[in-house]
MIKOL-739505 format. One record per residue: x, y negated, z negated of N, C-alpha, C in turn. Coordinates in Angstrom, 3 decimals. Example, Ala and Ser with C-alpha at 12.3 -4.5 7.8 and 13.67 -1.06 7.14 Angstrom:
! MIKOL-739505
+----------+----------+----------+----------+----------+----------+----------+----------+----------+
|   n.east |  n.north |     n.up |  ca.east | ca.north |    ca.up |   c.east |  c.north |     c.up |
+----------+----------+----------+----------+----------+----------+----------+----------+----------+
|   13.190 |    5.690 |   -7.800 |   12.300 |    4.500 |   -7.800 |   13.200 |    3.300 |   -7.800 |
|   12.850 |    2.250 |   -7.080 |   13.670 |    1.060 |   -7.140 |   12.900 |   -0.030 |   -7.870 |
+----------+----------+----------+----------+----------+----------+----------+----------+----------+
//
This chain:
! MIKOL-739505
+----------+----------+----------+----------+----------+----------+----------+----------+----------+
|   n.east |  n.north |     n.up |  ca.east | ca.north |    ca.up |   c.east |  c.north |     c.up |
+----------+----------+----------+----------+----------+----------+----------+----------+----------+
|  232.558 |  -49.821 | -140.374 |  231.510 |  -49.667 | -141.370 |  230.190 |  -49.408 | -140.660 |
|  229.390 |  -48.492 | -141.203 |  228.113 |  -48.191 | -140.583 |  227.123 |  -49.318 | -140.836 |
|  226.192 |  -49.431 | -139.913 |  225.108 |  -50.384 | -140.114 |  223.815 |  -49.594 | -140.164 |
|  222.867 |  -50.114 | -140.910 |  221.596 |  -49.431 | -141.079 |  220.479 |  -50.394 | -140.743 |
|  219.397 |  -49.856 | -140.232 |  218.207 |  -50.667 | -140.027 |  217.745 |  -51.160 | -141.399 |
|  217.153 |  -52.363 | -141.466 |  216.741 |  -52.892 | -142.776 |  215.880 |  -51.926 | -143.584 |
|  214.905 |  -51.280 | -142.942 |  214.055 |  -50.365 | -143.709 |  214.856 |  -49.164 | -144.196 |
|  215.794 |  -48.703 | -143.386 |  216.646 |  -47.591 | -143.786 |  217.554 |  -48.003 | -144.944 |
|  218.096 |  -49.197 | -144.878 |  218.966 |  -49.698 | -145.946 |  218.163 |  -49.870 | -147.233 |
|  216.954 |  -50.383 | -147.109 |  216.072 |  -50.533 | -148.267 |  215.830 |  -49.174 | -148.918 |
|  215.560 |  -48.171 | -148.091 |  215.322 |  -46.826 | -148.600 |  216.570 |  -46.266 | -149.265 |
|  217.734 |  -46.478 | -148.668 |  218.997 |  -46.024 | -149.267 |  219.191 |  -46.620 | -150.653 |
|  219.001 |  -47.937 | -150.747 |  219.195 |  -48.631 | -152.021 |  218.184 |  -48.162 | -153.056 |
|  216.927 |  -48.076 | -152.659 |  215.873 |  -47.660 | -153.587 |  216.089 |  -46.220 | -154.043 |
|  216.419 |  -45.335 | -153.108 |  216.651 |  -43.937 | -153.469 |  217.850 |  -43.787 | -154.398 |
|  218.880 |  -44.587 | -154.175 |  220.050 |  -44.533 | -155.055 |  219.665 |  -44.940 | -156.471 |
|  218.863 |  -45.975 | -156.603 |  218.429 |  -46.418 | -157.934 |  217.506 |  -45.378 | -158.580 |
|  216.653 |  -44.755 | -157.784 |  215.802 |  -43.680 | -158.317 |  216.675 |  -42.542 | -158.822 |
|  217.725 |  -42.217 | -158.073 |  218.654 |  -41.169 | -158.483 |  219.327 |  -41.532 | -159.805 |
|  219.808 |  -42.761 | -159.909 |  220.518 |  -43.187 | -161.121 |  219.615 |  -43.204 | -162.351 |
|  218.324 |  -43.381 | -162.152 |  217.378 |  -43.414 | -163.274 |  216.773 |  -42.047 | -163.577 |
|  217.065 |  -41.058 | -162.759 |  216.449 |  -39.748 | -162.910 |  216.898 |  -39.045 | -164.186 |
|  215.963 |  -38.312 | -164.764 |  216.284 |  -37.497 | -165.937 |  217.043 |  -36.236 | -165.529 |
|  217.140 |  -35.976 | -164.238 |  217.789 |  -34.760 | -163.758 |  219.298 |  -34.898 | -163.578 |
|  219.850 |  -36.101 | -163.802 |  221.304 |  -36.232 | -163.734 |  221.850 |  -36.556 | -165.116 |
|  223.065 |  -36.130 | -165.352 |  223.699 |  -36.358 | -166.646 |  224.191 |  -37.797 | -166.758 |
|  224.235 |  -38.285 | -167.978 |  224.677 |  -39.659 | -168.239 |  226.088 |  -39.899 | -167.695 |
|  226.963 |  -38.941 | -167.842 |  228.332 |  -39.094 | -167.355 |  228.393 |  -39.204 | -165.841 |
|  227.546 |  -38.440 | -165.161 |  227.474 |  -38.512 | -163.693 |  227.004 |  -39.896 | -163.273 |
|  225.970 |  -40.401 | -163.940 |  225.463 |  -41.735 | -163.640 |  226.566 |  -42.776 | -163.829 |
|  227.271 |  -42.676 | -164.937 |  228.338 |  -43.631 | -165.222 |  229.429 |  -43.607 | -164.172 |
|  229.792 |  -42.415 | -163.727 |  230.850 |  -42.282 | -162.715 |  230.415 |  -42.861 | -161.373 |
|  229.196 |  -42.569 | -160.954 |  228.694 |  -43.120 | -159.691 |  228.614 |  -44.643 | -159.775 |
|  228.149 |  -45.158 | -160.890 |  228.075 |  -46.614 | -161.058 |  229.456 |  -47.255 | -161.009 |
|  230.438 |  -46.565 | -161.559 |  231.801 |  -47.099 | -161.537 |  232.327 |  -47.180 | -160.103 |
|  231.969 |  -46.205 | -159.283 |  232.463 |  -46.142 | -157.910 |  231.701 |  -47.048 | -156.933 |
|  230.433 |  -47.328 | -157.242 |  229.622 |  -48.149 | -156.336 |  229.940 |  -49.629 | -156.509 |
|  230.078 |  -50.315 | -155.406 |  230.273 |  -51.759 | -155.422 |  228.891 |  -52.413 | -155.412 |
|  228.591 |  -53.285 | -156.386 |  227.265 |  -53.919 | -156.419 |  226.905 |  -54.654 | -155.129 |
|  227.907 |  -55.099 | -154.379 |  227.626 |  -55.860 | -153.160 |  226.970 |  -55.016 | -152.066 |
|  226.972 |  -53.674 | -152.193 |  226.296 |  -52.858 | -151.182 |  224.780 |  -52.964 | -151.308 |
|  224.310 |  -53.468 | -152.435 |  222.875 |  -53.700 | -152.615 |  222.547 |  -55.076 | -152.053 |
|  221.890 |  -55.084 | -150.896 |  221.618 |  -56.344 | -150.214 |  220.458 |  -57.109 | -150.828 |
|  219.513 |  -56.408 | -151.420 |  218.357 |  -57.052 | -152.036 |  218.731 |  -57.529 | -153.438 |
|  218.449 |  -58.805 | -153.775 |  218.836 |  -59.329 | -155.096 |  218.254 |  -58.536 | -156.271 |
|  216.997 |  -58.132 | -156.189 |  216.400 |  -57.358 | -157.284 |  217.103 |  -56.015 | -157.431 |
|  217.300 |  -55.308 | -156.330 |  217.963 |  -53.998 | -156.422 |  219.400 |  -54.145 | -156.931 |
|  220.071 |  -55.235 | -156.551 |  221.434 |  -55.462 | -157.048 |  221.417 |  -55.677 | -158.565 |
|  220.488 |  -56.472 | -159.047 |  220.388 |  -56.731 | -160.489 |  220.056 |  -55.437 | -161.235 |
|  219.138 |  -54.646 | -160.703 |  218.799 |  -53.373 | -161.338 |  220.049 |  -52.505 | -161.423 |
|  220.808 |  -52.419 | -160.331 |  222.033 |  -51.631 | -160.350 |  223.030 |  -52.172 | -161.372 |
|  223.228 |  -53.475 | -161.385 |  224.190 |  -54.068 | -162.326 |  223.808 |  -53.762 | -163.771 |
|  222.528 |  -53.790 | -164.060 |  222.080 |  -53.487 | -165.416 |  222.258 |  -52.005 | -165.752 |
|  221.974 |  -51.136 | -164.796 |  222.214 |  -49.700 | -165.014 |  223.695 |  -49.492 | -165.293 |
|  224.524 |  -50.133 | -164.512 |  225.981 |  -49.995 | -164.665 |  226.444 |  -50.515 | -166.022 |
|  225.902 |  -51.654 | -166.456 |  226.295 |  -52.213 | -167.752 |  225.855 |  -51.336 | -168.919 |
|  224.731 |  -50.663 | -168.764 |  224.255 |  -49.802 | -169.845 |  225.148 |  -48.570 | -170.013 |
|  225.875 |  -48.213 | -168.966 |  226.844 |  -47.131 | -169.071 |  226.218 |  -45.756 | -169.141 |
|  226.940 |  -44.854 | -169.752 |  226.540 |  -43.439 | -169.808 |  225.595 |  -43.179 | -170.971 |
|  224.364 |  -43.669 | -170.822 |  223.352 |  -43.425 | -171.855 |  222.304 |  -42.468 | -171.304 |
|  221.539 |  -41.886 | -172.185 |  220.456 |  -40.993 | -171.817 |  219.483 |  -41.708 | -170.875 |
|  218.982 |  -40.988 | -169.872 |  218.114 |  -41.620 | -168.876 |  216.814 |  -42.144 | -169.484 |
|  216.303 |  -41.478 | -170.488 |  215.074 |  -41.981 | -171.113 |  215.331 |  -43.322 | -171.807 |
|  216.465 |  -43.434 | -172.458 |  216.841 |  -44.700 | -173.101 |  217.087 |  -45.770 | -172.038 |
|  217.715 |  -45.385 | -170.945 |  217.942 |  -46.308 | -169.831 |  216.615 |  -46.877 | -169.339 |
|  215.645 |  -46.007 | -169.162 |  214.323 |  -46.438 | -168.675 |  213.617 |  -47.350 | -169.678 |
|  213.896 |  -47.160 | -170.958 |  213.309 |  -48.039 | -171.982 |  213.921 |  -49.435 | -171.933 |
|  215.236 |  -49.497 | -171.778 |  215.955 |  -50.768 | -171.853 |  215.938 |  -51.583 | -170.563 |
|  215.877 |  -50.907 | -169.436 |  216.031 |  -51.561 | -168.145 |  215.017 |  -52.675 | -167.860 |
|  213.711 |  -52.480 | -168.084 |  212.768 |  -53.549 | -167.745 |  213.065 |  -54.890 | -168.425 |
|  213.358 |  -54.886 | -169.694 |  213.640 |  -56.135 | -170.412 |  214.915 |  -56.784 | -169.880 |
|  215.912 |  -55.988 | -169.577 |  217.177 |  -56.520 | -169.074 |  217.003 |  -57.165 | -167.701 |
|  216.215 |  -56.525 | -166.828 |  215.978 |  -57.073 | -165.492 |  215.129 |  -58.337 | -165.592 |
|  214.147 |  -58.327 | -166.476 |  213.321 |  -59.518 | -166.696 |  214.177 |  -60.693 | -167.149 |
|  215.094 |  -60.452 | -168.071 |  215.998 |  -61.482 | -168.573 |  216.884 |  -62.051 | -167.467 |
|  217.182 |  -61.244 | -166.466 |  218.032 |  -61.664 | -165.348 |  217.266 |  -62.463 | -164.295 |
|  215.988 |  -62.742 | -164.534 |  215.262 |  -63.614 | -163.613 |  214.180 |  -62.960 | -162.784 |
|  213.762 |  -61.770 | -163.160 |  212.694 |  -61.090 | -162.437 |  211.573 |  -60.763 | -163.427 |
|  210.785 |  -61.786 | -163.806 |  209.783 |  -61.626 | -164.877 |  208.680 |  -60.619 | -164.571 |
|  208.416 |  -60.347 | -163.309 |  207.335 |  -59.429 | -162.950 |  207.829 |  -58.012 | -162.688 |
|  209.056 |  -57.715 | -163.104 |  209.637 |  -56.402 | -162.824 |  208.850 |  -55.300 | -163.516 |
|  208.449 |  -54.299 | -162.732 |  207.713 |  -53.142 | -163.235 |  208.490 |  -51.887 | -162.827 |
|  209.134 |  -51.262 | -163.789 |  209.979 |  -50.115 | -163.508 |  209.210 |  -48.973 | -162.842 |
|  207.991 |  -48.704 | -163.306 |  207.205 |  -47.608 | -162.735 |  206.928 |  -47.850 | -161.256 |
|  206.524 |  -49.065 | -160.903 |  206.261 |  -49.394 | -159.499 |  207.555 |  -49.372 | -158.697 |
|  208.617 |  -49.891 | -159.289 |  209.905 |  -49.975 | -158.606 |  210.455 |  -48.602 | -158.255 |
|  210.294 |  -47.649 | -159.153 |  210.847 |  -46.309 | -158.954 |  209.859 |  -45.324 | -158.337 |
|  208.689 |  -45.808 | -157.951 |  207.654 |  -44.916 | -157.414 |  208.144 |  -44.154 | -156.195 |
|  207.870 |  -42.863 | -156.107 |  207.262 |  -42.055 | -157.155 |  208.232 |  -41.887 | -158.327 |
|  207.715 |  -42.082 | -159.526 |  208.531 |  -42.191 | -160.742 |  209.255 |  -40.896 | -161.082 |
|  208.563 |  -39.795 | -161.000 |  209.181 |  -38.499 | -161.324 |  209.813 |  -37.900 | -160.078 |
|  210.938 |  -37.266 | -160.266 |  211.685 |  -36.654 | -159.166 |  211.853 |  -35.170 | -159.462 |
|  211.563 |  -34.346 | -158.468 |  211.783 |  -32.911 | -158.678 |  213.185 |  -32.534 | -158.201 |
|  213.559 |  -31.300 | -158.443 |  214.929 |  -30.877 | -158.137 |  215.234 |  -30.898 | -156.644 |
|  214.238 |  -30.658 | -155.808 |  214.453 |  -30.699 | -154.360 |  214.729 |  -32.144 | -153.924 |
|  213.948 |  -33.073 | -154.447 |  214.116 |  -34.484 | -154.080 |  215.436 |  -35.061 | -154.580 |
|  215.949 |  -34.526 | -155.685 |  217.175 |  -35.082 | -156.252 |  218.336 |  -34.965 | -155.268 |
|  218.345 |  -33.913 | -154.455 |  219.397 |  -33.766 | -153.442 |  219.328 |  -34.891 | -152.409 |
|  218.116 |  -35.242 | -152.000 |  217.944 |  -36.331 | -151.035 |  218.374 |  -37.667 | -151.649 |
|  218.035 |  -37.862 | -152.906 |  218.415 |  -39.107 | -153.575 |  219.927 |  -39.174 | -153.758 |
|  220.536 |  -38.041 | -154.067 |  221.990 |  -37.988 | -154.214 |  222.667 |  -38.330 | -152.891 |
|  222.117 |  -37.847 | -151.802 |  222.655 |  -38.159 | -150.472 |  222.631 |  -39.674 | -150.226 |
|  221.588 |  -40.343 | -150.666 |  221.523 |  -41.800 | -150.530 |  222.647 |  -42.462 | -151.316 |
|  222.881 |  -41.974 | -152.521 |  223.964 |  -42.529 | -153.339 |  225.314 |  -42.321 | -152.652 |
|  225.509 |  -41.162 | -152.048 |  226.762 |  -40.905 | -151.341 |  226.933 |  -41.839 | -150.147 |
|  225.853 |  -42.115 | -149.447 |  225.947 |  -43.029 | -148.294 |  226.287 |  -44.445 | -148.756 |
|  225.741 |  -44.861 | -149.891 |  226.112 |  -46.191 | -150.414 |  227.553 |  -46.195 | -150.908 |
|  228.016 |  -45.080 | -151.428 |  229.428 |  -44.978 | -151.815 |  230.323 |  -45.158 | -150.592 |
|  229.912 |  -44.582 | -149.462 |  230.656 |  -44.802 | -148.214 |  230.762 |  -46.291 | -147.905 |
|  229.665 |  -46.998 | -148.094 |  229.653 |  -48.433 | -147.802 |  230.466 |  -49.225 | -148.820 |
|  230.610 |  -48.688 | -150.025 |  231.404 |  -49.352 | -151.056 |  232.889 |  -49.287 | -150.740 |
|  233.286 |  -48.265 | -150.011 |  234.700 |  -48.022 | -149.717 |  234.870 |  -47.710 | -148.231 |
|  234.603 |  -48.692 | -147.364 |  234.600 |  -48.423 | -145.927 |  235.963 |  -48.026 | -145.358 |
|  237.046 |  -48.327 | -146.058 |  238.379 |  -48.024 | -145.546 |  238.847 |  -46.620 | -145.892 |
|  238.086 |  -45.915 | -146.718 |  238.497 |  -44.581 | -147.144 |  237.685 |  -43.529 | -146.410 |
|  238.338 |  -42.392 | -146.135 |  237.592 |  -41.274 | -145.565 |  236.736 |  -40.669 | -146.651 |
|  235.590 |  -40.175 | -146.276 |  234.726 |  -39.554 | -147.274 |  235.030 |  -38.080 | -147.385 |
|  234.752 |  -37.529 | -148.553 |  234.980 |  -36.115 | -148.800 |  233.768 |  -35.282 | -148.447 |
|  232.627 |  -35.939 | -148.216 |  231.388 |  -35.182 | -148.027 |  230.899 |  -35.186 | -146.595 |
|  231.627 |  -35.735 | -145.666 |  231.222 |  -35.691 | -144.255 |  231.654 |  -34.402 | -143.609 |
+----------+----------+----------+----------+----------+----------+----------+----------+----------+
//
């Protein structure tokens, strides 16, 4: 299994969550990635809770996801959660989405360390 420097791992986790919340991906794609990702790859408790809530919400429209997520994360024990600050920069352009997708793929590798990846 690969190891990452803490700041690199933080960036991977944050970028993956930014990708999952992006309006540029389809709800079905988000649902499939969430199904494949193991929540334990998120080392930070807040990022893990955010991921678990995204996963529980399932294949819903990203705008609706962004509406529901703050209250759900707050209920899980993070009363000061601010989605805009958490996802900063909040808006993602099409060029950046590829970089964020790459982060999600790297976390997928960590979710299934015994399997060969299709994207290497």
